[in-house]
N, C-alpha and C positions, 0 to 999 in steps of 0.2 A: 928311573922315573922322573918326569919333569918337575922342578920346583917351583914352577910358576903355573896359573890356571890354564886349561886348554879348554877352547871353545870349538866344539865339533861342529864343522860346516852341516846344515841340515838337508836333508833330501830334499828334492822337488816335492811340493805338496806336504812336507812333513809339518805336523802339529806343533811340536815341540823341539826347542834346542837342547842338545845334551851338552853336559860341561862336567869337567874333572876338576877339582880344587884340592890340592894337595893336604894332607892331614895337618901338617904344621901351620898352614894359614888361618888360625882360628879366626883372628878377627875379620878377615875377608869372607871366610865362610859365614860367619854370623850375620853380616851386612847383607850377605847374598840372600839369607833365608829369610830376610824381612821384606824382601821383594814379593809382589803378589804373584801367584799361581807358582812357586817353586815348589819342587818335589823329588825326594830321594828315592833312587833305584836300587834296593839293597843288592840284588842279583848281579848289576852291571857296576856296582859300586860308582854311580855317576848320579849327579844331579841333573833336574831339566827346568825349563821355564817355557811358558808359550811362547811360540814363534811369531812375534811381531817386530818390527823395526823399532818400535818405541822401547821395548824389553830388551833388545840388543844394545841399545844405547846406554840404558840404565845399568846392563850387566858390565860394560866395557868401562863405567864410571866407578863402579863398585871395586873393578879389579885395576883401578887407577891406571888404565891404558897399559898394564902390562900383562901379556897373555900370549898365547899361540894359537893358531889356528889350524885344526888337523881333520882329515877325512876319518869317520867313524866307520870302523871294519863293520860290514853288514854281512847277512846270512846270503849266501850264495845258493841260488835254487838247484835242487837234485834233479837231472834227468836221468830217471831209468831207462834202460834198455827195453825195447819191445819183448815181450816173454815169449819163450818156445813153449810147445805143448806140454812137455814134461812139468815146467814151472807153473804154467797155467793152471794144470790139474792139482798141484800142491797147494795153489792159492785157494782153490775151491775146496780142497781136503780141509783147509784151516778154516774156511767160513762156515762148513757144515758143523766142524766139531764145536766151534763157537756158539752158534746156534742153539744146539744141542745142549750146551751148557748154560744157556740162557744169559749169554753177555748182551749187554745192552746195544741196540743197532748204532749207537756213536762210536762205542768201543771197538766193535767189528769193522766200523768203516775205516778208523784210524789205524788198526792193526794191518789191515789188507794194504793199506797205502803204505805202511813201514816195511811190509814184507814184500812188496813189489820191488822197492830199492834194494834190499837185502838179496832176493833171489837172483835180482839181476846182475848184481855184482858176481854171485856165484854161480852164475847159470851152466856153467862147465863142469861143475863138480857134482858129486852125490852128496845132497844136503846132510845126508845121515852120518857122513865122515868128516865134516868141518867141524875142525878142533876150536877149543875155546881161545887160543892164541890167535887164530885167523880170525875169528869174530871181532876180538878186541882191537886186532889190526885193521879192520875193515873200519870199525867206530872211530879209531885214532885217525885215519884218513880224512873222515868225514868232519872232524874237528878241525884238521889243519886246512883241508882245502875248502870247505864249505862253511866253517865257523858256525857248524851248528848249535842251537842253545842247550842248556841243561834239561829242558822240558822234553825236547826233541829226542836228546840221547836218552833218557829214560822211558820215554814212549818206545824207541826203538828196541831197547832192551827186552821191555814188558812183552813187546809182539814176538821177539825172536824165542824168548823163554816159552811163552803160551805154544808156539809152533812144535819147539822140542818135547815139550811135556805133555800136550794133549793129542798131537797128530803122531809123534814118533814115539810116545811113551817113554821118554828118558827120565830118570830120576830127577827130582827137584834140583839136587845139589850139582847135577851133572854140568850145568852151564851157569856157573856162579861168575856171571860177568861182572867187570869192575864198573861201577857207577860213579857219576859225577859227586863231590862231596854236596850234601845238603845245606843250602843257604838257611842262617836262622833269621828269617826276616819276619817282622812283626806284620799281623794282619791289618790291612788297611781298613780304617773305619772313619765315618762321619760324624760331626757333632750332632748333638740332639737338635739343634736349630736347623742344621743341614737336613737331616731326615724329615723335620716337620715341614719343611717347605716343600720338599721333593714329592712326600707322598700326597699332600693337599693340592699339589700344582695342577694337576690335570682337571680340566672342566668336565671331562666325560666321566659318569658315575663308575662305569666298569673299569676303566683304566685306573681311577683313584683306589677302587676297593682291592684292585691286583696288587698294587705297590704297598697298600697298606697290610694286607696280608702276609706279604713276604717279610716285612720288617717285624710285625707285631708276634709273627710266632717263628720267625728264625729259619725261614725256608729257603731251598735252592730253588732255583729257576724251574727245574723239571719237576720237583715236587708241587709248587703252585700250579704248574699246568695240568698235573694229573690227578688235582683234587676233586672228588667226586661230592655231589651234594651231601649224601649220607656220612661223610668224613667230617661234617662239622657236629659236635656232639655238645648243643648248647647247654644242655641240663648238666652236664659233667664240666662244661667250661674247658674242653679240649678240642682239638684238631687230631684226627686220626690221620697219620701219614702211611699209606700202604706201598710197599716195595720202593722204600727210600734207597739210597745209596748202599751198595753190597745186599741188595734185594731184602732189606730189613726194614720191618713194621715198627713204628714209634708213636707215642703221642706226645704233643706239645699243647703250649697253653693258648687259649683265645680270648682275647681282651672283650671288655665289656663294651669298649667304644666299637672295636671290630665287628661285634656281634649285631650292633645297632646298624652299623653300615651294611652289612651282609642282609638284613632283613629288608631294608630299603632298596639294594640292589636286586634281591631276589624278586620282591614286589614289582619292580620296573622291568626286569629281562626274562624272569621265569625260564631258567635254564632247565633243560629235561633231564639231564644225567651228570654231565661234567659242570662242575660248579662255575667255571669260565669256559664258555663255548664261543668259537669263531661264528662270524655271519652264516656261513654255509653248514653249521653245527659241527660238531667233533670238538676235541679240546681246544684251547686257546693255545695259539703257536708260540714256541720259546722266542721266536725271532720278533714277533709283535710285541712280546713282554719287554725285550731288550729296546726296542724302538720306544715304547712308551717311557721307559726309564731315561733314556739318553735326552730325549726332548725335555723331560722334567729336570735334568741336571743343567742341561743348557740354558732353559729359560729361567731358572733360578740362580744361575751363575754359581753353581755348587762346585766341589773338586771335580774337574774334567777327566781324572783318572777312575773315579769311581765307576764301578759296574753293578749290575744287579746283585750279584753276590757281596758286594759291600753293604748293603743291607742287612744281611744275614751277619756278617763281621760285626756291624754295627748293634744288632739287637744282643748278641753275646757280651760285647763290651759294656753297653749300657746297663745289661742287666747285672753285671758284677759291679758295677759303679754303684748301683741303687741297691746293693745288699742281696741279691739272689745267689743263694750258695752255688760253687763251682759244680758240684755233683747234680744239680738240678739243671744248670745249663749243659752239663755234659748229655743228659738224657734228652732234653728238648731238642738240642742239634743233632743227636743220633751218632756222637762219636764213640768209638770202641773203647778207646784209651784215654784217659784224663789228660795225659801228656798233650794230646791235640787241643783240649780244651784249655790248658794252662798256659797257651800262648797268649789268650787273652788277658791274662791277669798283668801281662808287661803293658799294656795300652791303659792301664788304669792310671789317671792323673793321681800325683801325689802332692797335696799341698795342703796347709793347715785350715782349711775350710771344710775339707772332707775328712780328714783324720785328726783325731785328738792326740797329742803326745803324751805319753806316759807321764813326763813330766808335768803336765797340765793336770792330769788326774790326782797325781800325789798333791800338787799346790793346793786343789781344791779339797782334796780329802781332809787335808790338815789344816785348811782354812788361813791360810797363808796369803791369802791374796783377796 
C-alpha cells in the first residue's frame, strides 16, 4: 500500500473527490479533517471532500504537494443475456411466490433484477442442480470483473436463497453462501442545530410537517408515507405504525410541538384518509419526500451526504444523548434486537459537560472542593 496520500481522479460530474490517507499520517489526516465538507466512508476506507477546484488546491496544500493521483476502480455494469422461455417462467414463479408471501413491491423488484443476472449466467443448466460451489464461483467472478459492492453481493445472495427456499423448497441450510464481512460502521447523524434548520426550512406547511414527523418519531420514509389520519393518537401521545419493516406494528412518540403542527396542517389541507396526500389524492410519494429533504439540506448548507433516513438516525442518537433509555429507543424504532439499537450509543459525545466523572462525585460528596 502507498505510504503517501492518494487523490482519486473524480469521474465526470462527480460531486466529491475520494482520497486515501495512510493510517500512519496522523498529522496530515487531522489537518485534512479540519477542511469543510470532509467525510469518512467506512465501507470504502476512503475520505472525500466536495469536488471543487478550490477544495482540490486546499487538499494539495494539506498534503504538502506530496501525493499520487490514481483512477478509482468503479462498478462495471452487468449486462444479463436475454432470458429463454424456461428462465422467464422461473422468474415468474419467483414473483408469484414472493407476492403470496407478501414481500414488499420494492423487494420483489430488486430480487427479480438480481435473479435475471443469476439465471442468465446459468441458463444452460438445470437450476435445481446448481451447487453451492458454482454459486460462489459466479459471485466471485462478479466481484473480480464487475467490482460489485458488498450491498449488491448481499442482495444477490438474498435473492438466490429466496428462489431455492421458496420456489424449489430447499432447506434453509442447503445454500449457506459465503457473505462479505459486515462493516462495523456508525450510523450517520446530524447535529441538533442541523436538524432544526432542515425541518424548519420548507416554507410549504405540508413539507415542513412531513420532515418534522420523520425526525420527531424516528420514522422510515416508507412509514411516514403510509401514515393514516387514524394513526395519530393525540390523547395517548403516540403514533401507531402499521406494517412497518418486517410487517410489524409498533407505537412511537408524538411530540407536543408536532401535534400542534399537525393540527395546523390538518386544518389547512384536510386530508381524507392518508395523513400526507399527493395533489391527485393517494399517499404522498417517497420520491417527493426525498426531494423535499434534499432541497432543505442544500438550502441550509447541511451535511450533503445526509439522507431522509439520517433523520431517523439523528432521532435515536439525540434521544440517547438526552437520557431516553436504550430499550425505549429500541421499541420506538422497531428494532428486533438491542444490538441494532446499541450502535447509536457509539455516537454519543463524551465530554465533561455531559457526563460527570466519578471522581467529581466523590470530591463533592466529601466536600473537598
